ROTOR-122813 format. One record per atom (N, C-alpha, C, O): residue in one letter; x, y negated, z negated. Coordinates in steps of 0.001 Angstrom, whole numbers, plus 500000, padded with zeros to 6 digits. Atoms other than C-alpha are relative to their C-alpha. Example, Ala and Ser with C-alpha at 12.3 -4.5 7.8 and 13.67 -1.06 7.14 Angstrom:
BEGIN
A500890501190500000;A512300504500492200;A500900498800500000;A501936498819499335;S499180501190500060;S513670501060492860;S499230498910499270;S499739497802499101;
REM end
This chain:
BEGIN
X500331501079500135;X965232987486694418;X500610498889498775;X500857499086497585;X498936500873501515;X967018984343692477;X498828499877498966;X497640500162499118;X501097499764500951;X965498983884689245;X500684498243499567;X501058497747498504;X499749501408500098;X966368980345689721;X498136498999499470;X497226499241500263;X501139500544500096;X963103978121688246;X499588498655500798;X500542498036501269;X499642501416499633;X961799974837689621;X500227499023499465;X500007497903499924;X499909501287500943;X962718972895686808;X501492500118499668;X502070499326498924;X498465500084499981;X966485974254687261;X500799499213501123;X501952499553501388;X499470500829499222;X967248971673689767;X501345499417499673;X501467499008498519;X498325500549500695;X971221970436689488;X499996499064499459;X498888498531499513;X500790500989501062;X971347967815687182;X500209498397501176;X501062498356502062;X500154501097499279;X970663964247688854;X499458500024501435;X499416499076502219;X500421499787498797;X969326965646691671;X498277499609500272;X497925499243501393;X501093500239500024;X965711965112691008;X499039501442499594;X499665502479499372;X500877498757500036;X962553967808690493;X499590500282501598;X499635499543502581;X500296499368498793;X961475969957693149;X497950500001499973;X497385500518499009;X501297500388499885;X957489969082694132;X499797500820501123;X500549500503502046;X500640499003499215;X955744972035696343;X498266499925499604;X497771499883498477;X501442499946500182;X951971972014696896;X499480500521502014;X500262501125502748;X500238499282498513;X950048972885700750;X499041498522500411;X499266497355500090;X500919500494499489;X947267971380702335;X498690500212499779;X498052501242499992;X501388499653500842;X944008970373700604;X499027499411500936;X499342498616501821;X501517500716499144;X940235969520702149;X499864499078499193;X499802499130497964;X500574501190500471;X939452966138701878;X498208500243499602;X497721499759498581;X501552500075500048;X935435966987702263;X499417499565498992;X498405498867499047;X500763500589501655;X934861966454698180;X500856498943499354;X500999498764498144;X499517501286500835;X936897963254697960;X501976500238499532;X502741501183499336;X498746499672500530;X940177962593696971;X500626500699498507;X501282501683498167;X500229499284501976;X940055963074693011;X499772501921500169;X500535502820499817;X499715498685499966;X939169966358693681;X501180500951500785;X501859501939500504;X498082499494499357;X942126967109696003;X501070500548498869;X501727501561498628;X498771499394501111;X944071966351692978;X499817500916498904;X500631501402498120;X500682498724501584;X942020968665690408;X500518501536501210;X501393502358500937;X499027498931499448;X942736971251693339;X501030500400500098;X501423501564500175;X498389499265499826;X946104971100693619;X500681500118498433;X501674500828498274;X500103499423501704;X946290971312689612;X499436501415499731;X499774501689498579;X500589499085500226;X944663974331689474;X500730500642500680;X500166501728500551;X498884499329498987;X947300975830691776;X501545499861499426;X502464500470499975;X498524500377500192;X950475974691690169;X500161499295500972;X500806499951501790;X499848500813498520;X950524972018693065;X500750498603499435;X499997497751498964;X499780501916500535;X952566968498691982;X500546499331501365;X501671498833501405;X500212500486498821;X952117967360695540;X499144500800501038;X499255502018501181;X500508499144498544;X949941968277698703;X499402498988501019;X499249497820500662;X500819500361498410;X948275967191702215;X499114500132500061;X498457501057499584;X501353499937499152;X945637966363703832;X499736499307500948;X500298498216501044;X500274500573498355;X944445965394707115;X498896498628500206;X497725498928499975;X500476500930500258;X943099961704707448;X498991500138500877;X498394499066500977;X501494499837499461;X940060962995709664;X500310501200500391;X501338501801500078;X499732498524499849;X939565966159711065;X500809500219500833;X501192499207501421;X498773499309499811;X942097968124712440;X500399499673501426;X501527499474501879;X500195500194498521;X940666967587716184;X499679499002500361;X499187498793501470;X500636501207499668;X939920964547716013;X498529499359499233;X498000499985498315;X500692500451500222;X937132962003715586;X499999498694499189;X501053498086499000;X499470500668500945;X936007959420713156;X500572500263498850;X500963501428498784;X499500499703501018;X937345959124709738;X498524499734499103;X497886498759499502;X500750500387500917;X934599959130706921;X500382498868498918;X501591498946498700;X499898500990500721;X934550956105704452;X500378500757499247;X500270501981499181;X499063499953500663;X936577955811702116;X499002499168498782;X498144498317499020;X500312500600501539;X935790955064697645;X500655499575499631;X501477500440499328;X499176500470500747;X937705953006696182;X500119500300498710;X501133500374498017;X500051498997501705;X936732954463692939;X500354501004500208;X501276501133499403;X499737498868499450;X937266957615694325;X501892499873500227;X502588500773499758;X498533500155499462;X941040956578695565;X500323499748498454;X500799500505497608;X499355500064501938;X941699955302692028;X500086500904499388;X501215501374499247;X500257498875500457;X940672957824690476;X501145501120500299;X501911501557499440;X498585498807499788;X943217960439692057;X501568498880500112;X502611499531500066;X499100500899500168;X945759957765692057;X500419499923498190;X501543499804497703;X499776499691501594;X945572958068688204;X500594501467499800;X501619501895499269;X499821498358500503;X945271961758688151;X501784499813500571;X502566500188499697;X498645499220499433;X948932961962690279;X500848499024498943;X501907499591498672;X499032500734500779;X950677959500688042;X499885500610498602;X500838500988497921;X499727499077501482;X949932961065684928;X500363501240499785;X500796501729498741;X499366498776499930;X950674964196686150;X501460500432500689;X501947501563500704;X498660500494499662;X954021962934687734;X500340501089501484;X501250501862501784;X499717499428498514;X953460964172691309;X500634499777500224;X501101498973499417;X499583500478498857;X955643963789694162;X498687498915500692;X497557498617500306;X500954500888498971;X954354961385697284;X499298501390500833;X499875502431501147;X499817499562499159;X952493962854699172;X499651499884501481;X499790498730501885;X499615500182498916;X952063963532702772;X499079500297500698;X498831501456501030;X502051499748499173;X948303962880704701;X500808500197501948;X501802499649502424;X499683499335498982;X948719964463708124;X499018498892501145;X497956498430500728;X500626500204498858;X947548962854711675;X499241500928500082;X499517502045499643;X500986499186498708;X944818964329713571;X501316500724501255;X502129500003501833;X499225499580498480;X946814967178716551;X499860499468500928;X500889499107501497;X500560500922498871;X944694965373719287;X500915498701500012;X500818498110501087;X499580500877499886;X947048962484718342;X501060499791501480;X501964500548501125;X498983499848499367;X949301962223720993;X499993498639501497;X499468498506502602;X499634501015499343;X950779958954722068;X500641499853501006;X500775498677501347;X499026499579498621;X953005960221725286;X499230500877500437;X499768501947500719;X500521499724499078;X949941961233726897;X499811499505501207;X499793498278501304;X500148500436498588;X949431961066730638;X498514499350500312;X498097498795501328;X501211500344499327;X945974960405730123;X499919498599499313;X500723498319498424;X500131501781501169;X944739956282728694;X499520500613498867;X500110500498497792;X500663500180501036;X942556957374726657;X500333500895498995;X499903500600497880;X499703499659500419;X943950959799725349;X501339499494498743;X501489500017497639;X499828500719500665;X946291957443724010;X499914498742499574;X500737498144498880;X501351500972501020;X943750954784723029;X499671500762498891;X499700500208497792;X500167499548501402;X942865957469720625;X501034499984498820;X500707499808497647;X498768500135500612;X946267957498719220;X500076499267499574;X500206499227498350;X500051501622500916;X946247953890718802;X499265499223499474;X499574498086499119;X501147500257500992;X942925953566717130;X500166500940498756;X500137500431497635;X500227499552501010;X943047956382715036;X501391499460498782;X501161499292497584;X499293500045500993;X947124955516713729;X499628498367499552;X500105497989498482;X500091501106500794;X945940951943713170;X499050500140498948;X499408499808497819;X501258499882501097;X942660952607711190;X500880501618499122;X500336501881498049;X499838499156501174;X944206955478709297;X501400499287499329;X501660499714498204;X498893500688501106;X947753952931708122;X498902498627498938;X499267498240497828;X500433500413500987;X944917950645706775;X499387500661498735;X499234500183497611;X501076498968501223;X942887953697704823;X501603500250498963;X501577500138497737;X498877499537500947;X946671954691703481;X500137499072498833;X500672499417497779;X499814501337500963;X946572951421701539;X499031500335499048;X498533499239498794;X500854499343500434;X944255953128699567;X500395500874498664;X499839501026497577;X499011499613500604;X946864954899698209;X501384500227500725;X501810500874501682;X498841501118499406;X949983952959698378;X501105501146499605;X500833502173498983;X499514499493500553;X953052954190697978;X500544501475500950;X501692501887500778;X499826498236499934;X952753958183700048;X500351499412501206;X500583498245501519;X499476499529498611;X953618959375703411;X499061500374501646;X498403501358501983;X501319499328498605;X951601959499706964;X500850500480501547;X501240499855502533;X499623499376499612;X952859962664708286;X499040499836502138;X497895499886502586;X501162499193498362;X952063963125712598;X501740500520501192;X502951500351501336;X498863499427498444;X953470965035715963;X500307499006500621;X499451498125500703;X499148500777499002;X955616963108718070;X499146500131501395;X499206499168502159;X500515499735499072;X953582964456720709;X500756500450501555;X501955500344501811;X499322499286498604;X953974966125724548;X499614499109501370;X498500498819501806;X499619501018498850;X955155963927727527;X499218500633500967;X498895500014501981;X501045499443498274;X952856966694729966;X500385499504501365;X499653499044502242;X499236500438498509;X955318965949732821;X500419499085499907;X501571499112500342;X498899501073499550;X956383962455732600;X501342499889499446;X502073498902499525;X498127499879500249;X959820963440731299;X500471499358498364;X500376498269497798;X499431500910501582;X961280962937727815;X500210498843499874;X499815498549498745;X499621501116499966;X962382959544728362;X498527499495500094;X498141499192498965;X501207500571499885;X958940958311729327;X499049500318498662;X498018499670498480;X500553499338500627;X957850960304726473;X500031499068498649;X499226498712497788;X499241500432501521;X960177958727723939;X499207498571500214;X498360498405499336;X499809501094499909;X959645955224725126;X498382499766499780;X498322498722499131;X500898499787500750;X955693955715724406;X499486499923498864;X498625499101498548;X499535499735501149;X956144956790721368;X500167498978498825;X499454498606497894;X500364501304500898;X957757954048719951;X499905498618500520;X500661497706500185;X500189501297499611;X956379951265721802;X498239499765499112;X497658498703498889;X500919500203501026;X953072952834719423;X500053499667498522;X499310499288497617;X500168500512501921;X954649952444716324;X500627498636500107;X500676497841499170;X499838501626500128;X955869949259717393;X498790498987499640;X498893498036498866;X501694500507499321;X951910948084718351;X499627499861498065;X499177498837497551;X501089499670500775;X950898950033714593;X500835499209498585;X500448498468497682;X499374500323501744;X953601949490711792;X499991498399499898;X499949497610500842;X500455501730500763;X953181945902709712;X500982499733498837;X500778500477497878;X498740500135500925;X956282944758707494;X499189500290498610;X499823500783497678;X500250500043500742;X954252944799705253;X499389501150499053;X499306500948497842;X500959498765499956;X952223948481704970;X501088500882498651;X502305500934498831;X499471499077501086;X953405950710701669;X500074501309499979;X500487501907498986;X499846498718499448;X953173954013703488;X500837500085501221;X500545499510502270;X498844499362499230;X956199955461705310;X499470501359501333;X499105502505501070;X500149499255498889;X955652956925709155;X501111501303500039;X502305501307500338;X499153498189499936;X956954960831708948;X499757500252501750;X498593500108502124;X499756499418498863;X957895961995712800;X500293501198499343;X501007501402498362;X500001498365500611;X957400965735712355;X500991499997501219;X500994499413502303;X499290498817499003;X960409968304713601;X499222500489500730;X498167500770500161;X500543498922499212;X959140970204716571;X500546501248500504;X501708501323500904;X499346498511499039;X959529973927718029;X500436499749501219;X501508500285501502;X499224500588498947;X960145972313721261;X499791500837501163;X500514501148502110;X500484499237498649;X957305974414723176;X499428499231500759;X498895498224500293;X500383501204499199;X956303972785726452;X500894498928500127;X502124498988500129;X499209501064499670;X957133969480727036;X499565499102498448;X499028498002498581;X499601500250501625;X957259968658723006;X500787499491499639;X501786500115499282;X499308500461500223;X958668965974722312;X500799499713498206;X500242498973497395;X499684500016501316;X960912966296718928;X500664501020499035;X500892500978497826;X499346499423500101;X962584969327719339;X501362500637499814;X501834501740499539;X498458500439500219;X966006967932719302;X499792498957498882;X498669498477498730;X499564501043501107;X966863965618716594;X500486499121500666;X499853498112500354;X499804501385498848;X968209963121719074;X499095499291500240;X499015498088499990;X501482500925499437;X964650962518720654;X499605499455498576;X498979498447498903;X499950500666501146;X964283961339716864;X499999498754500092;X499269497811500396;X499521501008499908;X966465959493716471;X500106499073501151;X500383497944500745;X500450500930499058;X966004957698719833;X499002499505499558;X499168498300499367;X501262500559500173;X962384957133718856;X500527498905499079;X500897497872499638;X499630500230501307;X963368955876715341;X501063498726500301;X501166497854499438;X498907501158499970;X966373953348717010;X499033499154500614;X499067497962500312;X500935501422499488;X963443951566719105;X499010499509499105;X498305498573499482;X500978500708501087;X961370950696716367;X500509498938499126;X501497499000498394;X499320501262500701;X961659947276714984;X500196500037498378;X501063499769497546;X500385499903502000;X960128947910711424;X500703501506499755;X500092502175498921;X499125499058500357;X962831950975711381;X500050500396498832;X500799501354498641;X499327499848502006;X962921951049707202;X498258500817499772;X497926501350498713;X501072499595500311;X959300952198707775;X499593501429500463;X498449501883500468;X500687498954499163;X959645955463709565;X500961501232499137;X501805500884498310;X499202499246500747;X961187958650708221;X499714501190500776;X499058501231501816;X500458498616498924;X961205962550709241;X499603500798498952;X500087500710497823;X499856498774501059;X959607965785707644;X500239501193501299;X499692501488502362;X499588498624499773;X961433968811708344;X499220501123500508;X499329501853499523;X500927498930500343;X959010971677709341;X501235501032500194;X502021500951501138;X498835498579499875;X961470975019708736;X499570501174500989;X500448501890501470;X499843499163499113;X959577977276710982;X500392498890501458;X500827499301502533;X499893500332497994;X959784974412714108;X501168500197500230;X501464500876501214;X498592500334499865;X963431973706713577;X500598501359500365;X501333501469501346;X499427498802499481;X964199977600713449;X499399499963501467;X500120499628502407;X500523499706498784;X961910978163716297;X500653498967501411;X501189499468502399;X498731500580499377;X963682975442718178;X501483499837500210;X502038498900500784;X498390499859500198;X967498976797717471;X500505498980499014;X501552498380499261;X499008500092500761;X968262975435714534;X500170501123498987;X499173501525498388;X499350498934501040;X970204978126712264;X499646500138498404;X500266500857497620;X499976500039501545;X968609977284708758;X499945501128499205;X500204500835498037;X499097498883500300;X969183980894707856;X500888500165499945;X501271500537498836;X498399499399499850;X972461981564708780;X501124498977499783;X502216499238499278;X499007501768500698;X974192977646708286;X499101499131500042;X498651498608501061;X500760500829499985;X971994975598706432;X500759498806500120;X500324497822500718;X499151500955499633;X974940973499706267;X500510499255501157;X500901498089501105;X499672500030498719;X975753973416709683;X498383498716500245;X498654497516500207;X500917500316500112;X971910972179710011;X499920498545499654;X499435497648500343;X500662501380500345;X971677969266708235;X501242498774499717;X501181497622499289;X498727500451499200;X975348968480709229;X499503499080501127;X499839497924501380;X500433500293498309;X973726967896712525;X499255498714500110;X499353497644500709;X501220501610500052;X970363966050711074;X500718499301499777;X500628498378500586;X499336501335500518;X972997963766709198;X500811499075501361;X501049497868501403;X499272501259499443;X974792962505712008;X499102499738501385;X499586498897502143;X500935500458499021;X971962962281714703;X499045499150499285;X498826498138499951;X500533500950500516;X969778960505712297;X500025500242498764;X499102501055498819;X499032500458501539;X971027960279708502;X499114500823498785;X497884500810498731;X501062498862501003;X969587962648705736;X499463498934499206;X499108499393498121;X500191500227500993;X968557959559704078;X498099499900500251;X497080499754499576;X501453500079499732;X965726959617706382;X499208501010500015;X498015500981500314;X501245499186500794;X964369962437705260;X499296500276499004;X499795500446497892;X500707500440501327;X961604962366703195;X498882500376500072;X497804499833499834;X501355498826500430;X959623965594703428;X500425501633500626;X501289502028501408;X499940498494498706;X959026969403704564;X499009500666499998;X498228500695499047;X501477499081499935;X956411971671705747;X501225501371499582;X502374501670499907;X498834498558500463;X957923974922704134;X499081501084501099;X497908501010501466;X500827498776498619;X956934977934706845;X501069500773500079;X502199500288500129;X499331499306499688;X958343981246707267;X499735499695501646;X499272498599501964;X500064499853498307;X958312982052711588;X499791501672500474;X500554502631500355;X500193498691499514;X956755984938713039;X501131500234501342;X501288501349501840;X498775499555498763;X959737984584716025;X501277500114499520;X501719500121498371;X498550500005500408;X963010984787716269;X500480498970500432;X499843498521501385;X499051501213500133;X965674981723716144;X500039499427501427;X500768499953502267;X499988500905498505;X965001979238719345;X498786500713500909;X498761500558502130;X501202499241499238;X961746981377720423;X499168498780500760;X498535498833501815;X500987500975499108;X960148978056721168;X498561500025499835;X497854499254500484;X501751500073500078;X956476978838720104;X499391499556498961;X498178499346498945;X501434500372501197;X955165977842716942;X499621500790499663;X498864501332500468;X501089499156500401;X953866980234714771;X500518500203498609;X501562500777498300;X499531499988501524;X954321980115711376;X499179501074499560;X498182501624500029;X500162498296500584;X954184983080709086;X500156499685498412;X501006498873498049;X499892500555501287;X953610982870705276;X501508500860499126;X501866502012499370;X498762499912500447;X956953982967703042;X500344501274499631;X499715501836498734;X499703498728500193;X958931986298703312;X499725501214501171;X500245502309501387;X500775498815499317;X956385987627706037;X500809499689501391;X500443499778502563;X499293500822497979;X958770986214709039;X500814500081499806;X501163500669498783;X498490499640499285;X962237985937710699;X501030499288498874;X502111499834498653;X499669500741500524;X963251983330708394;X500518500502498328;X501710500324498073;X500308499459500979;X962659984921704759;X500205499126498523;X500905498163498212;X500136500284502005;X962200984221700884;X501319499435499278;X501419498612498368;X498222501129500294;X965903982970700307;X500549499279500563;X501359498449500147;X499865501599498948;X966011980975703642;X499252499001499130;X499779498208498349;X500570500690500444;X963404979431702565;X500139499228498255;X499619498126498081;X499549500499501045;X964581978726698836;X501359498946499702;X501670497956499039;X498485500902499152;X967913977578700211;X499309498641500368;X499557497664499662;X500217501186499959;X966365974947701421;X498906498864498833;X499135497732498409;X500484500899501179;X963826973663698901;X500868499773499102;X500755498640498632;X499081500565501288;X966704973682696140;X501264499663500581;X502357499970500104;X498495500051499515;X969311972774698053;X499870498347499566;X498821497702499560;X500372500943500902;X970564969532696253;X500150499165501208;X501032498477500695;X499935501169499140;X970712967257698939;X498147499916500177;X497665498793500328;X501695499570499518;X966615968313699580;X499201499638498102;X498348498916497586;X500531499594502023;X965546968635695557;X499355497787500579;X499977496999501292;X500900500138500246;X962784966101695248;X499301499360501078;X498451498471501010;X501549500490499289;X961151965715698323;X499075500571500122;X499250501786500019;X501382499012499911;X957448966840698797;X500137500919500824;X500531500601501946;X500225498783499114;X957031970647700158;X498745500054499958;X497962499731499064;X501451500012499022;X954124971209702333;X500107501656499912;X501204502155500163;X500058498638499606;X953268974927702353;X499053499707501365;X498047499012501219;X501185499589498667;X951409975484706132;X499748501309499906;X499211501625500968;X499819498921499318;X951447978913705939;X498926500757499872;X498215500572498885;X501475499110499762;X948561981532706975;X499664500568498984;X500226501500498409;X500427499377501708;X946401981910703864;X498675500378500194;X497824499926500960;X502383500039499804;X942657983124703462;X499625499338498996;X498430499046498958;X500805501065501077;X942382980944700239;X500909499407499010;X501781500051498427;X499623500547501407;X943435978567697676;X501254500447499564;X502433500109499678;X498664498981500537;X945045981329695907;X500921500280500262;X501820500432499436;X498941499339499270;X947208982504698563;X501189498743499340;X502166498820498595;X498850501034500481;X948850979077698152;X500397499784498340;X501488499287498060;X499516499811501028;X948936979387694569;X500879501353499321;X501376501544498211;X499149498470500212;X950605982888694627;X501247499312500593;X502216499394499838;X498735500330499146;X953334981237697188;X500594499116498912;X501753499436498649;X499660501362500830;X953857978103694658;X500417500821499406;X501572501069499754;X499439499340500964;X954395980335692138;X501392500832500067;X502412500792499379;X498709499559499719;X956643982460693725;X501344499523500648;X502324500258500772;X499607500696499943;X958312979713694910;X501016499316498668;X502206499014498578;X499510500642501860;X959128978361691176;X500687501017499516;X501359500728498526;X499476498850500635;X960410981839690491;X499225500463498741;X499970500944497888;X500745499807500722;X957354982461688131;X499402501220500431;X498829501758499484;X500617498865499591;X956036985561690199;X500790500718500795;X501898500182500780;X499042499076499678;X957781988198692044;X499387499301501218;X498608498356501097;X500412499832498904;X957319988407696088;X499853501067500460;X499421501192501606;
REM end
């Protein structure tokens, strides 16, 4: 394992931000304190139950307290996550209506934590075809996005299983192209997903980033989901593994995190852990503070 430390980033490339998903059950400030307890300097949270439903009311004072803690401790951007059930290109009207309602409401709620990111899975076209799916996703974004919002919405790269949109960089590029306020859009690259989709970030990271830059633009890449994969390259299955316990391996993951072109992006662990301490161990290992 490399002896490179978290603070060893290339000159001028900025710091490295690493965290994980945290529960919002006890409020915003509690998440910030939990992040500090495991050595994280960014984190992700679901805007509501991952399986959908209503979001609980926000306490403005709690949101302000978190913003103050983030500033005091020099956190990187946070990466809020839409519920998994949000599918703007579903063949079912009520599912599309939930996507519209949830994202509209979430954009309003995100203004309590200004200047952060909101990540969502583009969705599955369920037999309607990729073109129809892309059109519906772009239509939702055109309805939801407001030019005055401070939140950047991130399209997540997907593994390409079933009828998922986003397993090919060109699909994400086409969605962005059709959105009026495209300046409010970015991409979150998931290491497991792109590996499972067939992008060889282990064997040829330079080529993958060159393809991303050509199709979408590296300036659109705003966040990373950091996961190993249980599956071989191109399996299109989306099964996350702990860092170093999958087909990518620790060095491939560290090469992504410490690549000069990606330094400074919030890196969110989504590995299968049994406790918060497990994420703390992975963060320490990726910083070079603990052997894997």
